[in-house]
Every structure is written in structure tokens, then in C-alpha cells.
C-alpha positions as CSV (number, residue, x, y, z in Angstrom):
1,X,-33.0,11.5,-64.7
2,X,-33.6,15.0,-66.1
3,X,-37.3,15.9,-66.2
4,X,-38.5,18.4,-68.9
5,X,-41.6,20.3,-67.6
6,X,-43.7,20.6,-70.8
7,X,-47.1,22.3,-70.6
8,X,-49.0,19.1,-71.1
9,X,-46.9,16.9,-68.8
10,X,-43.4,16.6,-67.4
11,X,-41.3,14.3,-69.6
12,X,-38.4,12.0,-68.6
13,X,-36.4,9.9,-71.1
14,X,-33.6,7.4,-70.8
15,X,-32.2,4.4,-72.5
16,X,-32.2,0.8,-71.1
17,X,-30.7,-2.5,-72.1
18,X,-32.2,-4.6,-69.3
19,X,-34.7,-4.5,-66.4
20,X,-34.7,-1.1,-64.5
21,X,-36.1,-0.3,-61.1
22,X,-37.8,3.1,-61.1
23,X,-38.5,5.5,-58.3
24,X,-40.6,8.6,-58.8
25,X,-40.9,11.5,-56.4
26,X,-44.2,13.2,-57.0
27,X,-45.2,16.8,-56.1
28,X,-48.3,15.7,-54.2
29,X,-49.7,13.2,-51.8
30,X,-50.7,10.0,-53.6
31,X,-53.6,7.7,-52.8
32,X,-53.8,6.0,-56.3
33,X,-51.5,5.5,-59.3
34,X,-52.5,4.3,-62.8
35,X,-49.7,3.4,-65.2
36,X,-50.8,3.2,-68.8
37,X,-51.0,1.4,-71.1
38,X,-52.4,-1.2,-68.7
39,X,-51.6,-3.9,-71.1
40,X,-48.0,-3.7,-69.8
41,X,-49.1,-5.0,-66.5
42,X,-46.9,-2.6,-64.4
43,X,-47.9,-2.8,-60.7
44,X,-46.6,0.2,-58.8
45,X,-46.0,0.5,-55.1
46,X,-46.6,3.9,-53.6
47,X,-46.6,5.6,-50.3
48,X,-47.0,9.3,-49.4
49,X,-45.5,10.9,-52.6
50,X,-43.1,8.1,-53.7
51,X,-43.8,5.6,-56.5
52,X,-41.7,2.5,-57.2
53,X,-42.0,-0.1,-60.0
54,X,-39.9,-2.1,-62.4
55,X,-39.6,-1.9,-66.1
56,X,-38.7,-5.2,-67.8
57,X,-38.3,-3.8,-71.3
58,X,-38.3,-0.4,-73.2
59,X,-41.7,1.2,-73.3
60,X,-43.5,4.6,-73.3
61,X,-45.8,5.1,-70.3
62,X,-48.2,7.6,-68.7
63,X,-48.1,7.8,-64.9
64,X,-51.4,9.2,-63.6
65,X,-52.1,10.2,-60.0
66,X,-55.2,10.0,-57.9
67,X,-57.5,9.4,-60.8
68,X,-56.9,12.9,-62.2
69,X,-55.6,11.8,-65.6
70,X,-55.6,15.4,-67.1
71,X,-53.8,16.9,-64.1
72,X,-50.1,16.7,-65.2
73,X,-49.3,13.0,-65.5
74,X,-45.7,12.1,-65.9
75,X,-44.6,10.7,-69.3
76,X,-41.7,8.2,-68.9
77,X,-40.0,7.2,-72.1
78,X,-37.7,4.2,-71.6
79,X,-35.9,3.8,-74.9
80,X,-33.9,0.9,-76.3
81,X,-30.2,1.5,-76.6
82,X,-29.2,3.7,-79.5
83,X,-27.9,2.2,-82.7
84,X,-26.0,3.9,-85.6
85,X,-25.3,7.0,-83.6
86,X,-23.4,9.4,-85.8
87,X,-20.1,11.0,-84.6
88,X,-20.0,14.7,-84.1
89,X,-18.3,16.4,-87.1
90,X,-19.4,13.8,-89.6
91,X,-20.1,15.3,-93.0
92,X,-23.8,15.6,-93.8
93,X,-24.8,15.4,-90.1
94,X,-26.7,18.3,-88.5
95,X,-25.5,17.5,-84.9
96,X,-27.1,19.1,-81.9
97,X,-25.1,18.3,-78.8
98,X,-26.4,17.4,-75.4
99,X,-26.7,20.1,-72.7
100,X,-27.4,23.0,-75.1
101,X,-30.4,24.9,-76.4
102,X,-30.5,25.7,-80.1
103,X,-32.6,28.0,-82.2
104,X,-31.8,27.2,-85.8
105,X,-35.2,28.0,-87.2
106,X,-35.8,26.1,-90.5
107,X,-33.4,23.1,-90.8
108,X,-33.3,22.1,-94.5
109,X,-32.1,18.6,-95.1
110,X,-30.8,17.2,-98.4
111,X,-30.4,13.7,-99.7
112,X,-28.2,11.5,-97.6
113,X,-28.2,13.9,-94.6
114,X,-29.0,13.2,-91.0
115,X,-30.4,15.4,-88.2
116,X,-29.1,14.1,-84.9
117,X,-30.6,15.6,-81.7
118,X,-28.6,14.1,-78.8
119,X,-30.3,13.2,-75.6
120,X,-30.3,16.4,-73.4
121,X,-30.4,18.8,-76.4
122,X,-33.3,21.1,-77.0
123,X,-33.8,22.4,-80.5
124,X,-36.3,25.1,-81.4
125,X,-36.8,24.5,-85.1
126,X,-38.6,22.9,-88.0
127,X,-37.2,20.2,-90.2
128,X,-37.9,20.3,-93.9
129,X,-36.9,18.1,-96.9
130,X,-38.1,18.1,-100.5
131,X,-37.2,15.8,-103.4
132,X,-34.7,14.0,-101.1
133,X,-33.7,10.4,-100.4
134,X,-32.0,8.7,-97.6
135,X,-32.8,11.3,-94.9
136,X,-32.6,10.4,-91.2
137,X,-33.9,12.3,-88.2
138,X,-32.7,10.6,-85.0
139,X,-31.5,10.9,-81.5
140,X,-33.0,11.1,-78.0
141,X,-33.3,14.9,-77.7
142,X,-36.3,17.3,-77.9
143,X,-37.5,19.2,-80.9
144,X,-39.4,22.2,-79.5
145,X,-42.3,23.6,-81.5
146,X,-43.4,26.6,-79.5
147,X,-41.7,29.0,-81.9
148,X,-43.1,27.4,-85.1
149,X,-45.4,30.2,-86.0
150,X,-42.5,32.6,-85.9
151,X,-40.4,30.4,-88.1
152,X,-43.1,30.0,-90.8
153,X,-42.4,33.5,-92.1
154,X,-45.5,33.8,-94.2
155,X,-45.4,30.2,-95.5
156,X,-47.4,27.4,-93.9
157,X,-44.9,24.8,-92.8
158,X,-45.3,21.6,-90.7
159,X,-43.0,20.7,-87.8
160,X,-41.2,17.8,-89.6
161,X,-42.2,17.8,-93.3
162,X,-40.9,15.5,-95.9
163,X,-42.3,16.2,-99.4
164,X,-41.7,14.0,-102.5
165,X,-39.1,12.0,-100.7
166,X,-37.9,8.4,-100.5
167,X,-36.3,6.2,-97.9
168,X,-36.9,8.3,-94.8
169,X,-36.2,7.3,-91.2
170,X,-37.4,9.3,-88.1
171,X,-36.5,7.6,-84.9
172,X,-36.2,8.3,-81.1
173,X,-36.7,12.0,-80.8
174,X,-39.4,13.8,-78.8
175,X,-41.5,16.6,-80.4
176,X,-43.3,19.0,-78.0
177,X,-45.6,22.0,-78.1
178,X,-46.2,22.3,-81.8
179,X,-49.2,24.4,-83.0
180,X,-48.9,22.7,-86.5
181,X,-49.2,19.3,-88.0
182,X,-46.1,17.5,-86.7
183,X,-44.6,14.7,-88.7
184,X,-45.9,14.9,-92.3
185,X,-44.7,12.7,-95.2
186,X,-46.3,14.1,-98.4
187,X,-46.0,11.8,-101.5
188,X,-43.2,9.8,-99.9
189,X,-42.2,6.2,-100.2
190,X,-40.4,3.8,-97.8
191,X,-40.9,5.8,-94.6
192,X,-40.2,4.4,-91.1
193,X,-41.2,6.4,-88.0
194,X,-40.1,4.5,-84.9
195,X,-40.0,5.3,-81.2
196,X,-41.0,8.9,-81.7
197,X,-42.8,10.7,-78.9
198,X,-45.2,13.6,-79.6
199,X,-46.6,15.7,-76.8
200,X,-48.7,18.8,-77.4
201,X,-52.2,20.2,-76.8
202,X,-52.8,22.9,-79.5
203,X,-55.4,23.3,-82.1
204,X,-54.3,21.7,-85.4
205,X,-51.5,19.8,-83.8
206,X,-52.1,16.4,-85.6
207,X,-49.4,14.0,-84.5
208,X,-48.5,12.1,-87.7
209,X,-50.3,12.9,-91.0
210,X,-49.5,10.5,-93.8
211,X,-50.4,12.3,-97.0
212,X,-50.5,10.5,-100.3
213,X,-47.6,8.2,-99.3
214,X,-46.8,4.5,-99.7
215,X,-44.9,1.9,-97.7
216,X,-45.0,3.7,-94.4
217,X,-44.4,2.0,-91.0
218,X,-45.2,3.8,-87.7
219,X,-44.1,1.7,-84.8
220,X,-43.4,2.0,-81.0
221,X,-44.6,5.6,-80.8
222,X,-46.3,7.6,-78.1
223,X,-48.6,10.4,-79.2
224,X,-50.6,12.9,-77.1
225,X,-52.3,15.6,-79.2
226,X,-55.3,17.8,-79.0
227,X,-56.1,17.1,-82.7
228,X,-55.8,13.7,-84.5
229,X,-53.1,11.5,-83.2
230,X,-52.8,9.7,-86.6
231,X,-54.4,11.0,-89.7
232,X,-54.1,9.5,-93.2
233,X,-55.0,11.8,-95.9
234,X,-54.8,12.5,-99.7
235,X,-54.9,16.3,-99.7
236,X,-53.3,18.8,-102.1
237,X,-52.8,19.0,-105.8
238,X,-51.5,15.7,-107.0
239,X,-52.8,13.3,-109.7
240,X,-55.6,11.1,-108.7
241,X,-53.5,7.9,-108.7
242,X,-51.2,9.3,-106.1
243,X,-52.9,8.0,-102.9
244,X,-52.0,6.1,-99.7
245,X,-51.1,2.5,-99.9
246,X,-49.4,-0.1,-97.6
247,X,-49.5,1.8,-94.3
248,X,-48.9,0.1,-91.0
249,X,-49.3,1.6,-87.6
250,X,-48.3,-0.8,-84.8
251,X,-47.2,-1.2,-81.2
252,X,-48.0,2.4,-80.3
253,X,-49.8,4.4,-77.6
254,X,-52.3,7.2,-78.2
255,X,-54.0,9.9,-76.2
256,X,-56.3,12.3,-78.0
257,X,-57.9,15.2,-76.2
258,X,-60.6,17.8,-77.2
259,X,-60.3,17.8,-81.0
260,X,-59.9,15.2,-83.6
261,X,-59.8,11.5,-83.3
262,X,-57.3,8.9,-82.2
263,X,-56.8,6.8,-85.3
264,X,-58.2,8.7,-88.3
265,X,-58.4,8.3,-92.1
266,X,-59.7,11.6,-93.5
267,X,-61.1,14.1,-93.9
268,X,-59.3,15.2,-97.1
269,X,-59.5,12.1,-99.3
270,X,-59.1,13.2,-102.9
271,X,-57.0,10.4,-104.5
272,X,-58.7,7.7,-106.5
273,X,-58.1,5.1,-103.8
274,X,-56.8,4.7,-100.2
275,X,-56.0,1.1,-99.6
276,X,-54.1,-1.5,-97.6
277,X,-54.1,0.5,-94.3
278,X,-53.5,-1.4,-91.1
279,X,-53.6,-0.4,-87.4
280,X,-52.4,-3.3,-85.2
281,X,-51.4,-4.0,-81.6
282,X,-51.9,-0.5,-80.2
283,X,-53.2,1.0,-77.0
284,X,-55.6,4.0,-76.9
285,X,-55.2,5.2,-73.3
286,X,-57.5,8.2,-73.5
287,X,-59.8,9.6,-76.2
288,X,-61.5,12.6,-74.7
289,X,-63.8,13.5,-77.7
290,X,-64.3,12.3,-81.2
291,X,-63.7,8.7,-82.2
292,X,-61.2,6.0,-81.4
293,X,-61.4,4.5,-84.9
294,X,-62.6,6.8,-87.7
295,X,-62.8,7.0,-91.5
296,X,-64.2,10.4,-92.5
297,X,-64.5,10.5,-96.3
298,X,-65.1,14.1,-97.2
299,X,-64.2,13.8,-100.8
300,X,-64.2,11.2,-103.7
301,X,-61.8,8.5,-102.6
302,X,-62.6,4.8,-102.5
303,X,-61.3,3.8,-99.1
304,X,-60.8,0.0,-99.1
305,X,-59.0,-2.8,-97.4
306,X,-58.6,-1.2,-93.9
307,X,-57.9,-3.3,-90.8
308,X,-57.9,-2.4,-87.2
309,X,-56.6,-5.4,-85.3
310,X,-55.7,-6.2,-81.6
311,X,-56.3,-2.7,-80.2
312,X,-57.1,-2.0,-76.6
313,X,-59.2,1.0,-75.5
314,X,-58.8,2.2,-71.9
315,X,-60.9,5.4,-71.9
316,X,-63.0,6.7,-74.7
317,X,-65.6,9.4,-74.0
318,X,-67.7,9.7,-77.2
319,X,-67.4,7.3,-80.2
320,X,-65.8,4.0,-80.7
321,X,-66.2,3.3,-84.4
322,X,-67.0,6.1,-86.8
323,X,-67.2,5.5,-90.6
324,X,-68.9,8.3,-92.5
325,X,-69.2,9.9,-96.0
326,X,-70.3,13.5,-96.1
327,X,-69.7,17.0,-97.2
328,X,-67.4,18.8,-94.8
329,X,-65.8,22.2,-94.5
330,X,-62.6,20.5,-95.8
331,X,-64.2,19.1,-99.0
332,X,-63.3,20.3,-102.4
333,X,-66.9,21.2,-103.1
334,X,-67.5,22.9,-99.7
335,X,-69.2,26.3,-100.0
336,X,-66.5,29.1,-99.8
337,X,-68.6,32.2,-99.3
338,X,-69.4,33.0,-95.7
339,X,-73.1,33.4,-96.3
340,X,-73.6,29.9,-97.6
341,X,-71.5,28.2,-95.0
342,X,-73.7,26.3,-92.6
343,X,-71.4,24.3,-90.4
344,X,-72.2,22.3,-87.4
345,X,-69.2,22.6,-85.1
346,X,-69.2,20.5,-81.9
347,X,-72.9,20.0,-82.4
348,X,-74.0,16.6,-83.4
349,X,-71.8,13.5,-84.0
350,X,-69.2,15.3,-86.2
351,X,-67.3,18.5,-86.3
352,X,-67.0,20.5,-89.5
353,X,-70.1,18.9,-91.2
354,X,-71.8,21.1,-93.8
355,X,-75.6,21.1,-93.7
356,X,-77.2,20.3,-97.0
357,X,-80.9,20.8,-97.8
358,X,-82.4,17.8,-99.4
359,X,-82.7,19.4,-102.8
360,X,-78.9,20.1,-102.8
361,X,-77.7,16.7,-101.8
362,X,-77.8,15.2,-105.3
363,X,-75.7,18.2,-106.6
364,X,-72.8,17.2,-104.3
365,X,-73.1,13.5,-104.8
366,X,-70.6,13.4,-107.7
367,X,-67.9,14.5,-105.3
368,X,-68.5,11.7,-102.8
369,X,-66.6,8.5,-102.4
370,X,-66.9,5.1,-100.8
371,X,-65.9,3.2,-97.7
372,X,-65.7,-0.6,-98.1
373,X,-64.0,-3.7,-96.9
374,X,-63.1,-2.6,-93.4
375,X,-62.3,-5.1,-90.6
376,X,-62.3,-4.5,-86.8
377,X,-60.8,-7.5,-85.2
378,X,-59.9,-8.2,-81.6
379,X,-60.9,-4.8,-80.3
380,X,-61.2,-4.5,-76.5
381,X,-62.8,-1.8,-74.5
382,X,-61.1,-2.6,-71.3
383,X,-62.3,0.3,-69.1
384,X,-64.2,3.5,-69.0
385,X,-67.7,4.1,-70.5
386,X,-69.1,2.1,-73.5
387,X,-69.0,4.6,-76.4
388,X,-71.6,4.6,-79.2
389,X,-70.6,4.0,-82.9
390,X,-71.9,5.2,-86.2
391,X,-71.6,3.9,-89.8
392,X,-73.2,6.5,-92.1
393,X,-72.9,6.7,-95.9
394,X,-74.0,9.6,-98.1
395,X,-76.7,8.0,-100.2
396,X,-77.5,4.7,-101.9
397,X,-74.6,5.1,-104.4
398,X,-72.1,6.1,-101.8
399,X,-72.2,3.6,-99.0
400,X,-70.3,2.3,-96.1
401,X,-70.3,-1.4,-96.9
402,X,-68.7,-4.8,-96.2
403,X,-67.7,-4.1,-92.6
404,X,-66.7,-7.0,-90.3
405,X,-66.6,-6.6,-86.5
406,X,-64.8,-9.8,-85.3
407,X,-64.4,-10.4,-81.6
408,X,-65.3,-7.0,-80.1
409,X,-65.3,-7.2,-76.3
410,X,-66.5,-4.5,-74.0
411,X,-65.6,-4.8,-70.3
412,X,-64.9,-8.5,-71.0
413,X,-68.3,-9.2,-72.7
414,X,-68.3,-10.2,-76.4
415,X,-70.6,-8.0,-78.5
416,X,-72.4,-9.8,-81.4
417,X,-75.0,-7.5,-82.8
418,X,-75.5,-3.8,-83.7
419,X,-77.9,-3.1,-80.8
420,X,-75.5,-4.4,-78.2
421,X,-72.7,-2.5,-79.9
422,X,-74.6,0.8,-79.6
423,X,-74.2,1.1,-83.4
424,X,-76.3,3.5,-85.5
425,X,-76.3,2.8,-89.3
426,X,-77.5,4.8,-92.3
427,X,-76.7,4.0,-95.9
428,X,-74.6,1.1,-94.6
429,X,-74.7,-2.4,-96.1
430,X,-73.2,-5.8,-95.2
431,X,-72.2,-5.1,-91.6
432,X,-71.3,-8.4,-90.0
433,X,-70.5,-9.4,-86.4
434,X,-68.4,-12.5,-85.6
């Protein structure tokens, strides 16, 4: 199997229709192997520099050697067999053939069109669609982002950006090395992002940013980023009633490094409401900094009816739960002149927080929102340290409230109270453990 030596980790990808026996030849002597997510129960055999194991079903895994998880693991992406593969030469299909390297720059996609990147193809380009319907981006090949700054040409673009679109499918491809936000549906409806792999380690490289979109499913993905793996936002200039609703993130694997958070709602929350957002049956294999689960309300939205359910945390270094309402450098009312900016960056529990003297806090209160009706259910910290958590509202009128923590276990022990959960609260109400 061809191995693409990306800066973060070498990547190998193949399709499977039944059980597969895998043999990996490493470039170093091996005394220990971790295959994550551990929930898959893969037990490797290893000797000298050879690793062997069996895959029973399609999955996306990280193979880590000698306990050095940050020292070039191997990412192995075992895909299900392709379906609905378009034929080369089909009208409306941007077809990138295997065994070739392409540099198309900006790929503009119209209604009913497909971008197909065949396994073994490498495409240096950015995919853009606006006011389109029925767009597909699919295949088993690689979309390479290391030239994205060059392709922007004075206009800020995201790697795969769908704006004001409907009925979007993104499936199977691997995105690597992007310095920008990567998959970004903006004011879209009926979006499915399935079996997508994202591997990068650059500032501002959010994996999937769902912006003011509705009926979105993210499933069976693998995301390694320096910034947020998933971020759900309501940024930019749209009417207040254009928010996020009915978002599901499921059966996916996440690795967040120095910046950002693993599963984030925020910071830019400017719609009236953000609601019915669910993260379910996922594995966070590493979260080097920031939080595993976070809602950072830097603006006026009411964030409500959010569920994190059946999520396994293997290695988190700072925060577990982080629900906060504050003025940030991204807020609409943040100070803009350099003299009055007083940010705390990587100092304290949050990055990008704006210091407010007590006499100015009331002035900014009218721009603040709410966080309410949040459920954490069947969360397991299965290994690593026991991170602390924080629920912090802004004031008595802008609270974090009605939070349920149901069946939280850390290293096999059920946690039933804030003290044992290592939870700090301020302007938080009705926090219940079950």
C-alpha cells in the first residue's frame, strides 16, 4: 500500500470489504505499540520493527510507537468499498485520475457537479461552491493544502468552502497540510460529511467549521488539527435567525494539538440561537491543550439543547468540560484599537480572553448570551491524566445553567459531585450529577 509521508504523520489508505491482515514495517526498533482508538480493541503483535494485526471492519486508526505519540505515528485509513463512483468523462464531473499530481488552484463547483479525486491522485487546490445545490466531493485521493495561501490571491478562502448551498455530500477524501479552516459549510442545509480524513498542524487549521447551517451530519471521520477539530459557529453578516440547528457529529476520531479544542461550539456565536447539537459515539485519542468538550460563547447567542453522549477520552492534558460566556478577541464588541486590547493569550484557562475592569463589565453585558440545557452522558476518561473542568457564566443575567452530567467515569470510577469532577463553577446554576 502506498504511504504518503505528510509532515504530521505518514498516511496509508485502502478499501476493504472483509477482514484484512495488516503488516507494518516501521523505521525504528519497537518495544511498544498503541493502536488508537482503543475502543476498537485491536491487539497488535510486534517484534523488532514489524507490526501485525487484523482489521475486522473499516476504520481510521493511529499507530503509535514506543509511547512517543507525537513522534510520527502512522495513520491507517481502511475505507469501506466505494459506491456511486463516477466514470471519467462524465459531464459535470471534475475528475482527478489516480497516479497524477494536479495543481488546479481554485476549483469552482456549480449545482449538480461532482469533484472526484481518485485514490492515488494528489490535488493541490481549494474547492469552492456558492448558491449551489446537489454538490458532491468524493473519492479516496488527497486534497493538498500547502499552497492554499498562494491560491487565495488577496481573498480569504477556506480549503473546502460551501456558501449558501443545499444538499451537499463530502465523502472519502483526505485533506492534508492546510493553513486555513478546512471544510466550512456557511448557511447550508442538508450537509453530509462522511469518512473524511483531515491531517494538519498549522495555526488556524480548524478541521470542520459548521457556520450558520442546518441539518448537518458528520460521521466516520478522522481529524488531526492544531486548532479546533470541530467548531460550530454563527459568524459573519447574516440575519439573527440564521443560526445552527440539527447538527450531529458521530462515530469519529479526534486529535487536537497545541491550539483550540477537540469538540467546540464557539467562539463567534452571533445568531439568536444555536440549538439541537449532538456529539455521539466518538473517540478523542489526544487533546494536547484546551478542552475536550467546549462551548465558548463570545457573543449574544442562546446556546441550548446540546448533548455529548457516549464519548471516550484517551488522553487530555488540560480541560475536560469547558462552558464559558465572556468577552473575547473575536467578539463583536471586542476593543479594536491596539492600546485598549488587553488579551490573555495562553495565560489562564482560556486563550483570547479580553480583560475587563469591573466598571466596564456592565457596559459589555448587553452583548453576552446564554448557555443552557447541556447534557454530558456516558463520558469516559479511559486513560491519561484527570483534567479539570470549568463552567463560568458572565454575570447573574448571563449564566451557564441546567447542565446534567450523567454517568461520567474517570479511569473506571463513577464521578458524582463537582469536587470529585475537579469542576470549578462561577455564575453557573442547576448543575446536576447522575
